[in-house]
N, C-alpha and C positions, 0 to 999 in steps of 0.2 A: 838385952835381950837376943837381939840380934847375934849378937856373938855368941850366947850359950847354946844357940838352933845349930848354927853352923856348926860348934865342937860337937853335938852330939851327934848329926848327921855324918860327919868326918870318923866316927867311931864307929858308930852302925857299917859303915861303907868297909873300916878296915876289919872288920869282924865278917865282913861278906865269903863266905866259899866259894862262889861261882865267878865271881870275876877278881879278878888283880886291879889295887889299890896301889894309885906311885902319887904322891904329893898329896893326900889329898882329895886326888880325885879316879873314879872309876873308869879302868881302861876299858876302853869299846873296841869290839871288831871278833872275829871269828881266831877260834885258835887251831893250830895245824890239824891237829886231827880233823875238824869239823871240815878246813878245806880238803884234806886228801878222802874221805867219804863223800862229799861231794863230786870233786873229779870220778871218783869211781863210778858213781852210780852214774854219772854222764856219760861215761863211756860205755860203760853196759848198755845202757841206752842205745846210745848210738852205732855199737857195734849189734845191737840186733833190728836197728833199723834196714844197713845194710843189705842185707840179704833180701827184702822186703822189696826192695827199692831195683834192686839187680832183678828179681822174679816180674815186679811191674813193666821193669824196661824189656823185659824179653815177650813177656806176653805181648806189648804194646805191637815192638816188632811181627810179631806171627800175626797180631790181627791187619797189620801194614800189608804183609805179603800176603794174605788173601784178599783182600779186598784188591790190590793192583793184579793179582792172577784173574781175579773175577773179571775183573773191567779191559785188560788184556782178551781173555778168553771170550767176553761176551762183542768186545771190537773182532772177532774172528768169525763169531754164528753169524754177524751181519755183518758183515765182508761176503761170507757163502750165501744168506740168503739172496743179496741183493744179486749176485753172481748166480744162483739157480734162477732169476727169475728175468736172468739175461738182460740185465743195466748195464751191463759193458763186456767188452770180450776179456776173454781168460785164457789161459795154455790149457790146451788139450789136457795135458797127465797132470794140473795140480786141480783136478774134480771140484773145481768153485772156491780153493782157497787162495790165501794172500801168500805171492810169494815170498816175503818177507815182510819184519813187523814194521817197517820204514813204507811198506806201501801203507798199511794203514792210518800213517801220523800223516803223508804227504796228499795221498786221497786218490781217488780214482775221477774221469771224465766221465760222470753221466748228464748224457742229453746239452750239453754244454756247460755244465755247471760243475763244479770241482765239490764231491761227496768225501770228507775225512771221516773216519769212524773210530780215530783216538787223534786226542790232543798230543800227546807226547807221551815217550815211552820211558815208564816209570824206574825210577832207582830203585834195584832189589833191595829190599830194607837188612837183609843177612852179608850180603855178599858186597853193600855200597857199591856197586856201578849198575848199570842201563844194560848190562848184558845176562840173556837171560837164556836158558835152557831151548831149544825149539825142537819138535816132534812134526813129522809131516807121515802122510797115510802107510806111505810105503814102508815106514821106518818100524823096527820091533818095540813092542809099548812099553819095553823095560829100558831100552836105548840112551844113552848118554850123549851119543852123537844123531847129529841131526844128517838127516841124508840130501838138505837143498831141495827137491824140488818141491816143497810148498809148507804152509807153515799150518799144521793141524792144533797140536796144542804148544803149549808154553809151560815152563817148569824153573823155580830158584838153580842156579850152580852150586848152592850151597849145600856142604856136606854134613850140616849140622843137625842135630836132631831136637825134636819139641817137646814142650812140656807135656803133651801127651804120651811121648813114646817116640811116635812117626818120624820120617825123617821127613826135610822139607823138601826134598829134592820129591818126592812121591806125592804131594799135594798137589 
């Protein structure tokens, strides 16, 4: 009885059109066509994901650049406010702006206390350096060079273009 059932199964396996049969056992696994199709689909999906990843990385760098510029400009403004309140001495030609970015980090002496306006100079996410472009009140607004009098504004030295089409150095 058991031998008859095994013989029937073996006959049915031999008749199967979709799976190969070897030594009375069905062959399991994928065909070459199935593997090629799977690899092709995965490759297409991976190639579609790369531009999206690149775009999100660029968007994150732009967000970081905006945050760093805002942080430094806020520190410059707080320094200017303190100088206008005459909490410490400034140079006459500086108009109350800091002489450089290091002054914001090192701080100034206000009534025997050291007041710092910035923890550290941030790293520019576009150029990967701590060097920023600076402008003083005496500089031309479109100038890329710093006159050295005081720091009125900061900008990135990157020549790249943002996702919205503007130049990073114009932010």
